N, CA, C and O of each residue as an XYZ file, in Angstrom:
496
protein
N      75.433    125.849    158.206
C      74.255    125.706    157.377
C      74.657    124.942    156.117
O      75.588    125.354    155.425
N      73.976    123.837    155.807
C      74.274    123.040    154.632
C      73.769    123.690    153.360
O      72.948    124.606    153.393
N      74.263    123.210    152.264
C      73.900    123.747    150.955
C      72.393    123.688    150.725
O      71.817    124.615    150.156
N      71.760    122.622    151.156
C      70.350    122.442    150.864
C      69.436    123.305    151.730
O      68.226    123.342    151.505
N      69.999    123.996    152.714
C      69.199    124.878    153.546
C      69.174    126.307    153.013
O      68.468    127.160    153.551
N      69.937    126.568    151.967
C      70.014    127.913    151.405
C      68.928    128.128    150.364
O      68.338    127.173    149.859
N      68.673    129.379    150.053
C      67.705    129.725    149.016
C      68.422    129.712    147.666
O      68.860    130.752    147.175
N      68.534    128.522    147.075
C      69.262    128.376    145.819
C      68.416    127.616    144.810
O      67.430    126.969    145.163
N      68.818    127.707    143.553
C      68.193    126.908    142.500
C      69.114    125.737    142.205
O      70.302    125.935    141.952
N      68.583    124.514    142.235
C      69.354    123.332    141.889
C      68.796    122.771    140.596
O      67.631    122.378    140.533
N      69.630    122.733    139.562
C      69.240    122.155    138.280
C      69.559    120.670    138.352
O      70.725    120.278    138.398
N      68.518    119.850    138.363
C      68.668    118.411    138.541
C      69.001    117.715    137.225
O      68.561    118.135    136.154
N      69.777    116.657    137.325
C      70.065    115.816    136.171
C      68.806    115.021    135.837
O      68.052    114.640    136.732
N      68.582    114.772    134.555
C      67.407    113.991    134.164
C      67.780    112.562    133.777
O      66.974    111.858    133.169
N      68.998    112.124    134.125
C      69.456    110.792    133.789
C      68.785    109.746    134.671
O      68.691    109.909    135.887
N      68.319    108.664    134.038
C      67.813    107.519    134.789
C      69.041    106.857    135.433
O      69.914    106.355    134.725
N      69.107    106.854    136.741
C      70.287    106.391    137.459
C      70.659    104.956    137.098
O      71.833    104.591    137.144
N      69.672    104.142    136.739
C      69.971    102.744    136.412
C      70.772    102.607    135.126
O      71.247    101.513    134.820
N      70.937    103.695    134.358
C      71.699    103.639    133.116
C      73.115    104.198    133.263
O      73.818    104.357    132.265
N      73.543    104.496    134.490
C      74.901    104.997    134.700
C      75.934    104.016    134.151
O      75.798    102.803    134.308
N      76.962    104.556    133.510
C      78.055    103.719    133.018
C      78.874    103.203    134.194
O      78.926    103.849    135.240
N      79.519    102.039    134.035
C      80.341    101.509    135.127
C      81.553    102.394    135.411
O      82.111    103.018    134.508
N      81.942    102.434    136.669
C      83.180    103.107    137.046
C      84.321    102.396    136.318
O      84.327    101.170    136.203
N      85.272    103.170    135.835
C      86.371    102.623    135.054
C      86.159    102.759    133.556
O      87.067    102.485    132.771
N      84.965    103.181    133.153
C      84.699    103.389    131.726
C      85.514    104.573    131.220
O      85.707    105.559    131.932
N      85.989    104.465    129.985
C      86.718    105.551    129.339
C      85.792    106.144    128.294
O      85.272    105.436    127.432
N      85.591    107.451    128.382
C      84.646    108.121    127.494
C      85.319    109.305    126.798
O      86.297    109.870    127.288
N      84.764    109.657    125.643
C      85.183    110.866    124.949
C      84.051    111.868    125.099
O      82.886    111.544    124.867
N      84.399    113.077    125.485
C      83.380    114.103    125.669
C      83.182    114.901    124.400
O      83.930    114.767    123.432
N      82.155    115.738    124.426
C      81.841    116.586    123.280
C      82.993    117.513    122.922
O      83.050    118.016    121.799
N      83.919    117.751    123.860
C      85.070    118.621    123.581
C      86.223    117.859    122.925
O      87.270    118.447    122.653
N      86.046    116.543    122.665
C      87.067    115.744    122.005
C      88.099    115.145    122.934
O      88.963    114.393    122.481
N      88.038    115.456    124.231
C      88.995    114.926    125.195
C      88.494    113.591    125.757
O      87.296    113.310    125.751
N      89.444    112.770    126.245
C      89.117    111.474    126.824
C      89.228    111.549    128.343
O      90.129    112.188    128.887
N      88.292    110.883    129.012
C      88.229    110.879    130.472
C      87.875    109.485    130.959
O      87.268    108.694    130.237
N      88.269    109.193    132.210
C      87.885    107.945    132.849
C      86.891    108.260    133.964
O      87.097    109.183    134.751
N      85.825    107.491    134.019
C      84.822    107.675    135.072
C      85.353    107.027    136.338
O      85.632    105.828    136.366
N      85.493    107.833    137.390
C      86.003    107.267    138.637
C      85.038    107.425    139.797
O      85.406    107.187    140.948
N      83.807    107.823    139.508
C      82.806    107.911    140.562
C      81.496    108.459    140.048
O      81.428    109.056    138.973
N      80.470    108.248    140.826
C      79.155    108.801    140.508
C      78.969    110.078    141.309
O      79.235    110.111    142.511
N      78.517    111.119    140.646
C      78.373    112.410    141.310
C      76.992    112.596    141.911
O      76.734    113.613    142.554
N      76.106    111.642    141.717
C      74.746    111.770    142.246
C      74.711    111.774    143.762
O      73.709    112.177    144.352
N      75.786    111.333    144.407
C      75.818    111.299    145.867
C      76.485    112.533    146.464
O      76.675    112.598    147.678
N      76.841    113.505    145.641
C      77.537    114.697    146.113
C      76.595    115.893    146.108
O      75.541    115.872    145.474
N      76.992    116.925    146.823
C      76.217    118.157    146.751
C      76.335    118.729    145.349
O      77.372    118.564    144.706
N      75.308    119.393    144.866
C      75.386    120.008    143.534
C      76.551    120.989    143.435
O      77.001    121.548    144.435
N      77.023    121.183    142.219
C      78.196    122.012    141.948
C      77.755    123.414    141.548
O      76.819    123.569    140.763
N      78.422    124.434    142.080
C      78.072    125.817    141.765
C      78.342    126.138    140.296
O      79.281    125.612    139.698
N      77.514    127.002    139.728
C      77.551    127.310    138.296
C      78.914    127.789    137.810
O      79.244    127.572    136.644
N      79.714    128.428    138.649
C      80.984    128.990    138.201
C      82.182    128.121    138.580
O      83.322    128.580    138.518
N      81.934    126.884    138.969
C      83.009    126.009    139.396
C      83.861    125.564    138.209
O      83.334    125.208    137.155
N      85.171    125.588    138.389
C      86.073    125.084    137.350
C      85.934    123.567    137.197
O      86.414    122.993    136.219
N      85.286    122.927    138.152
C      85.127    121.475    138.098
C      84.112    121.025    137.054
O      83.990    119.825    136.806
N      83.381    121.948    136.434
C      82.415    121.574    135.403
C      82.732    122.236    134.065
O      81.844    122.386    133.225
N      83.970    122.628    133.861
C      84.331    123.393    132.671
C      84.110    122.626    131.370
O      83.850    123.250    130.341
N      84.203    121.296    131.376
C      84.009    120.517    130.158
C      82.594    119.992    129.993
O      82.339    119.172    129.111
N      81.680    120.447    130.817
C      80.298    120.005    130.742
C      79.448    121.017    129.984
O      79.791    122.196    129.891
N      78.339    120.535    129.448
C      77.437    121.436    128.730
C      76.893    122.533    129.631
O      76.460    123.571    129.130
N      76.901    122.341    130.931
C      76.408    123.389    131.821
C      77.340    124.589    131.814
O      76.951    125.683    132.223
N      78.579    124.387    131.348
C      79.517    125.503    131.257
C      78.925    126.627    130.406
O      79.088    127.803    130.733
N      78.246    126.275    129.325
C      77.640    127.272    128.453
C      76.511    128.039    129.115
O      76.140    129.115    128.647
N      75.961    127.509    130.188
C      74.857    128.162    130.875
C      75.347    129.175    131.902
O      74.530    129.862    132.515
N      76.645    129.285    132.103
C      77.177    130.199    133.105
C      76.942    131.660    132.752
O      77.032    132.526    133.622
N      76.646    131.944    131.500
C      76.500    133.341    131.096
C      75.360    134.038    131.827
O      75.313    135.267    131.878
N      74.433    133.254    132.397
C      73.357    133.896    133.155
C      73.880    134.497    134.456
O      73.223    135.338    135.070
N      75.084    134.054    134.876
C      75.767    134.622    136.039
C      74.893    134.652    137.290
O      74.909    135.617    138.054
N      74.147    133.597    137.479
C      73.254    133.512    138.626
C      73.983    132.831    139.783
O      74.200    131.620    139.734
N      74.364    133.571    140.816
C      75.134    132.980    141.913
C      74.355    131.973    142.747
O      74.930    131.329    143.624
N      73.066    131.827    142.494
C      72.277    130.871    143.259
C      72.003    129.588    142.473
O      71.221    128.751    142.924
N      72.634    129.418    141.307
C      72.404    128.233    140.492
C      73.476    127.181    140.761
O      74.674    127.460    140.700
N      73.016    125.959    141.062
C      73.883    124.807    141.270
C      73.398    123.691    140.349
O      72.221    123.638    139.992
N      74.314    122.801    139.967
C      73.969    121.721    139.049
C      74.239    120.365    139.685
O      75.293    120.142    140.280
N      73.276    119.470    139.551
C      73.469    118.084    139.959
C      74.122    117.369    138.775
O      73.546    117.318    137.689
N      75.305    116.826    138.975
C      76.047    116.188    137.904
C      75.906    114.666    137.991
O      75.463    114.137    139.010
N      76.286    113.962    136.911
C      76.137    112.511    136.869
C      77.410    111.745    137.241
O      77.349    110.746    137.958
N      78.565    112.217    136.752
C      79.813    111.485    136.946
C      80.927    112.390    137.450
O      80.956    113.588    137.169
N      81.843    111.788    138.202
C      83.138    112.408    138.475
C      84.117    111.739    137.523
O      84.190    110.511    137.468
N      84.867    112.532    136.777
C      85.820    112.006    135.803
C      87.180    112.659    136.008
O      87.293    113.730    136.604
N      88.213    111.986    135.498
C      89.543    112.575    135.438
C      90.084    112.342    134.040
O      89.652    111.431    133.334
N      91.040    113.180    133.649
C      91.589    113.070    132.298
C      92.246    111.704    132.111
O      92.842    111.153    133.037
N      92.128    111.177    130.914
C      92.717    109.875    130.579
C      94.000    110.115    129.811
O      93.987    110.935    128.894
N      95.086    109.470    130.114
C      95.261    108.411    131.111
C      95.819    108.902    132.435
O      96.006    108.100    133.350
N      96.090    110.190    132.567
C      96.785    110.718    133.739
C      95.963    110.694    135.024
O      96.518    110.472    136.100
N      94.677    110.913    134.936
C      93.842    110.891    136.128
C      93.985    112.104    137.013
O      93.789    112.005    138.224
N      94.320    113.246    136.445
C      94.486    114.472    137.228
C      93.224    115.322    137.213
O      92.379    115.179    136.329
N      93.102    116.204    138.191
C      92.055    117.230    138.223
C      90.647    116.679    138.027
O      90.117    116.732    136.917
N      90.033    116.153    139.081
C      88.666    115.649    138.953
C      87.712    116.736    138.467
O      87.797    117.892    138.880
N      86.815    116.341    137.590
C      85.776    117.225    137.085
C      84.455    116.470    137.115
O      84.427    115.250    137.282
N      83.376    117.200    136.953
C      82.050    116.598    136.992
C      81.359    116.852    135.669
O      81.422    117.953    135.121
N      80.691    115.815    135.157
C      80.020    115.919    133.860
C      78.618    115.339    133.934
O      78.271    114.602    134.858
N      77.830    115.692    132.939
C      76.525    115.084    132.727
C      76.686    113.926    131.750
O      77.633    113.902    130.965
N      75.776    112.977    131.794
C      75.810    111.868    130.845
C      75.716    112.400    129.414
O      76.322    111.840    128.500
N      74.968    113.465    129.226
C      74.784    114.045    127.886
C      76.054    114.685    127.340
O      76.110    115.001    126.152
N      77.081    114.888    128.176
C      78.365    115.412    127.711
C      79.167    114.343    126.967
O      80.113    114.665    126.247
N      78.795    113.082    127.139
C      79.557    111.981    126.556
C      79.235    111.848    125.073
O      78.081    111.682    124.679
N      80.293    111.927    124.260
C      80.172    111.785    122.810
C      80.302    110.324    122.405
O      79.606    109.861    121.501
N      81.196    109.596    123.078
C      81.400    108.189    122.754
C      81.970    107.428    123.933
O      82.651    107.994    124.788
N      81.681    106.133    123.967
C      82.205    105.241    125.005
C      83.336    104.448    124.369
O      83.101    103.651    123.460
N      84.560    104.659    124.838
C      85.724    103.991    124.273
C      86.006    102.659    124.952
O      86.532    101.737    124.329
N      85.656    102.559    126.230
C      85.832    101.326    126.995
C      84.810    101.329    128.110
O      84.648    102.326    128.814
N      84.115    100.202    128.273
C      83.127    100.108    129.350
C      83.738     99.365    130.521
O      84.288     98.276    130.355
N      83.641     99.954    131.711
C      84.211     99.384    132.923
C      83.580     98.061    133.312
O      82.597     97.621    132.715
N      84.156     97.445    134.309
C      83.748     96.129    134.795
C      82.336     96.167    135.367
O      81.969     97.087    136.098
N      81.556     95.152    135.021
C      80.188     95.019    135.516
C      79.978     93.594    136.022
O      80.390     92.626    135.383
N      79.331     93.485    137.183
C      78.948     92.179    137.708
C      77.621     92.323    138.456
O      77.021     93.398    138.454
N      77.167     91.253    139.087
C      75.890     91.275    139.797
C      75.875     92.308    140.918
O      74.836     92.904    141.201
N      77.020     92.521    141.554
C      77.102     93.499    142.644
C      76.765     94.908    142.135
O      76.087     95.671    142.823
N      77.238     95.248    140.936
C      76.950     96.564    140.361
C      75.454     96.698    140.059
O      74.860     97.743    140.326
N      74.845     95.647    139.503
C      73.412     95.710    139.210
C      72.581     95.851    140.483
O      71.579     96.565    140.494
N      72.991     95.175    141.550
C      72.308     95.320    142.834
C      72.428     96.761    143.326
O      71.456     97.341    143.810
N      73.623     97.331    143.200
C      73.856     98.722    143.590
C      72.948     99.658    142.795
O      72.299    100.526    143.379
N      72.892     99.495    141.467
C      72.067    100.377    140.638
C      70.587    100.226    140.956
O      69.845    101.208    140.937
N      70.154     99.008    141.247
C      68.747     98.788    141.581
C      68.362     99.432    142.903
O      67.188     99.717    143.135
N      69.342     99.662    143.772
C      69.072    100.226    145.097
C      69.637    101.627    145.287
O      69.602    102.155    146.398
N      70.152    102.236    144.237
C      70.883    103.490    144.385
C      70.005    104.622    144.923
O      70.478    105.439    145.713
N      68.759    104.683    144.516
C      67.896    105.760    145.018
C      67.726    105.685    146.529
O      67.831    106.703    147.213
N      67.466    104.495    147.058
C      67.300    104.369    148.505
C      68.627    104.562    149.228
O      68.649    105.049    150.358
N      69.732    104.186    148.591
C      71.051    104.379    149.194
C      71.335    105.870    149.328
O      71.773    106.329    150.383
N      71.087    106.625    148.265
C      71.331    108.068    148.283
C      70.408    108.770    149.271
O      70.862    109.594    150.066
N      69.118    108.452    149.227
C      68.143    109.081    150.126
C      68.417    108.753    151.578
O      68.178    109.577    152.461
N      68.921    107.547    151.833
C      69.183    107.127    153.209
C      70.516    107.608    153.738
O      70.823    107.419    154.915
N      71.314    108.231    152.878
C      72.594    108.762    153.310
C      73.639    107.686    153.564
O      74.655    107.945    154.209
N      73.395    106.483    153.062
C      74.335    105.388    153.269
C      75.526    105.530    152.345
O      76.639    105.145    152.703
N      75.309    106.073    151.171
C      76.348    106.147    150.145
C      77.192    107.378    150.331
O      78.122    107.611    149.559
């Protein structure tokens, strides 16, 4: 049985997908740590509320409700900069500052313009 077939609450991200930062961007989070964006989390199953993979995200503060049926849709997969260890998932709103913006070209804009249909179609 897949995650989406269960009786759970999924807290959706409210980020406009077309505004996602490029992969390779280096960001500073609200916790003062630096991370590199190495993937988009919009194509993954939502993360459970008690997962250590979201410890640096603002959703961490919402864990006190201790609701085992709450999952969060995250925006980015990041790893610590510069080591790249221990992938974690964050919301765009967790980003305090952009220290370096990753590479962007026409291919990325085409991807962002079609990301909703890519995700819905299961191609991504």
